[in-house]
C-alpha positions in Angstrom: -20.5 -25.4 19.5 -21.1 -21.7 20.3 -17.3 -21.3 20.7 -16.7 -22.9 17.3 -19.3 -20.6 15.7 -17.5 -17.5 17.2 -14.1 -18.7 15.9 -15.7 -19.4 12.5 -17.2 -15.9 12.5 -13.8 -14.3 13.4 -12.1 -16.2 10.6 -14.8 -15.1 8.1 -14.4 -11.5 9.3 -10.6 -11.8 8.7 -11.1 -13.2 5.2 -13.5 -10.4 4.4 -10.6 -8.0 5.0 -8.7 -9.7 2.2 -11.6 -10.0 -0.3 -13.2 -6.6 0.1 -13.2 -4.6 -3.2 -14.7 -1.2 -3.9 -16.4 0.3 -7.0 -14.6 3.5 -8.0 -17.9 5.3 -8.0 -18.3 4.5 -4.2 -15.0 6.1 -3.2 -15.1 9.1 -0.9 -12.6 11.9 -0.3 -10.0 10.8 2.3 -10.4 7.0 1.7 -7.1 5.1 2.1 -7.2 2.7 -0.9 -4.8 0.2 -2.4 -4.4 -2.0 -5.5 -2.4 -5.2 -5.8 0.8 -5.3 -7.8 3.1 -8.1 -9.1 0.4 -10.8 -9.1 -0.7 -9.9 -5.6 2.7 -10.1 -3.9 2.4 -6.5 -2.7 0.0 -3.6 -2.7 0.3 0.0 -3.7 -1.4 2.6 -1.5 -2.8 6.1 -1.8 -5.4 8.6 -0.6 -8.4 9.3 -2.7 -8.9 13.1 -3.0 -12.1 13.2 -5.1 -12.9 13.8 -8.8 -11.3 10.5 -9.8 -7.8 11.4 -8.5 -5.4 9.8 -6.0 -2.4 11.2 -4.2 0.2 8.5 -3.6 3.9 8.1 -3.0 6.3 6.7 -5.6 10.0 6.0 -5.7 12.1 9.1 -5.4 15.2 7.9 -7.4 15.3 7.8 -11.1 13.6 4.7 -12.3 15.6 4.6 -15.6 18.8 4.6 -13.6 17.6 1.6 -11.5 16.6 -0.3 -14.6 19.8 0.5 -16.4 21.8 -0.7 -13.3 19.8 -4.0 -13.2 20.3 -4.6 -16.9 16.6 -3.8 -17.8 15.3 -1.2 -20.1 12.6 1.3 -19.2 9.4 0.8 -21.0 8.3 3.7 -23.1 4.7 4.5 -22.2 2.6 7.4 -23.5 1.4 10.0 -21.1 -2.1 9.4 -19.7 -4.7 11.5 -21.6 -6.7 12.0 -18.3 -4.0 13.1 -15.9 -0.8 13.5 -17.9 1.1 10.9 -15.8 3.8 8.9 -17.6 5.1 5.7 -16.1 8.8 5.6 -15.3 8.9 9.4 -14.9 6.8 10.4 -11.9 8.7 10.3 -8.6 8.0 11.2 -5.0 4.5 12.3 -3.9 2.3 12.4 -7.0 -1.3 12.9 -8.0 -2.8 10.7 -10.8 -6.1 9.5 -12.0 -7.5 6.3 -10.5 -6.6 4.3 -13.6 -3.0 5.3 -13.4 -2.9 4.5 -9.7 -4.3 1.0 -10.2 -2.7 0.1 -13.5 0.2 -2.3 -13.4 1.8 -4.1 -16.4 -0.9 -2.7 -18.6 -3.7 -4.2 -16.5 -6.2 -2.3 -14.4 -6.4 -4.0 -10.9 -9.3 -3.9 -8.4 -9.4 -1.2 -5.8 -9.7 -2.1 -2.1 -10.4 -0.2 1.0 -7.6 -0.2 3.6 -9.2 -0.9 7.0 -8.3 0.6 10.3 -9.1 -0.7 13.8 -9.0 -4.2 12.5 -9.7 -6.9 15.2 -6.6 -8.8 16.1 -7.9 -12.1 14.7 -8.6 -10.5 11.3 -5.3 -8.8 11.4 -3.5 -12.1 11.9 -5.4 -13.7 9.0 -4.9 -10.8 6.5 -2.6 -10.6 3.5 0.0 -7.9 4.4 -1.0 -4.4 3.5 -4.8 -4.8 3.7 -5.6 -3.5 7.2 -4.2 -2.2 10.5 -5.1 -2.4 14.1 -4.2 1.3 14.3 -7.2 3.7 15.0 -8.0 6.1 12.3 -7.9 9.4 14.2 -7.9 11.9 11.4 -11.1 12.9 9.6 -11.2 12.2 5.8 -10.8 15.9 5.1 -7.8 16.2 7.4 -6.3 13.2 5.5 -6.8 15.0 2.2 -5.3 18.2 3.5 -2.2 16.3 4.7 -1.9 14.5 1.3 -2.1 17.8 -0.6 0.5 19.4 1.7 2.9 16.6 1.1 2.2 16.8 -2.6 2.9 20.6 -2.7 6.1 20.2 -0.7 7.1 16.7 -2.0 7.9 16.4 1.7 7.8 12.7 2.5 11.6 12.1 2.2 13.5 9.5 0.3 11.6 6.4 -0.8 12.6 3.2 0.9 10.7 0.0 0.3 11.1 -1.1 4.0 11.4 2.2 5.9 9.4 4.7 3.9 7.0 3.4 1.2 3.6 4.2 -0.2 1.8 2.5 2.7 3.8 4.5 5.2 2.6 7.6 3.3 -1.1 6.8 3.2 -1.2 5.6 6.8 0.5 8.8 7.9 -2.1 10.9 6.1 -4.9 9.0 7.9 -3.4 8.5 11.3 -0.4 10.8 11.8 1.7 7.6 12.3 4.1 6.4 9.5 3.5 2.6 9.4 3.6 -0.2 6.9 2.1 -3.6 7.6 3.8 -5.0 4.5 7.2 -3.8 5.6 6.6 -5.2 9.1 5.6 -8.6 7.7 8.7 -8.7 5.5 11.0 -7.8 8.4 9.3 -10.5 10.5 9.8 -13.0 7.7 13.5 -12.0 7.4 14.0 -12.4 11.1 12.4 -15.8 11.2 14.5 -16.9 8.3 17.7 -15.7 9.9 16.7 -17.4 13.2 16.0 -20.7 11.4 19.4 -20.5 9.6 21.1 -19.9 13.0 19.3 -22.9 14.5 20.3 -25.1 11.6 23.9 -24.1 11.9 23.9 -25.1 15.6 22.2 -28.4 14.8 24.6 -29.3 12.0 27.7 -28.6 14.1 
């Protein structure tokens, strides 16, 4: 019975990693935060730098060119009165207000803390992009300094959804390691899918 209670507690701890939301007023400088996008399929990450602002990493290529190539049309959105950010224009490392950071498709989404040093059980139960087993070695102020330096230099390279995305950026600011749990989970899914297809081919021969 005691073993079952321990397992139940670990499962509850893991689920808490998924559910944990934060009131914007409780944010502190250096917090690694995220908000869900596209109905919770993925999450967008950034570093809170105080005063209601977030430094985060966006696509580096021209969004209008991407939309044009795919047959879509860029949505014309007025610049934010708070921070001046305008959707479909900001590229690379940018600083915006919290509302622009968490707005997607016209809706303001909840803000969540990204957790470091997560227990392996909780890590396995998580939705991708909510936590990491990596230790958080940098102080909050050091994370803010790194984020500002990358903002000034726009020095985080070319955006790549798998190899160099917003989660890589925020994790690098907090730990010095460029890592993305979302990308790792996607690559794992792709590998499993490929392996399954190969096994099916052999079975059907």
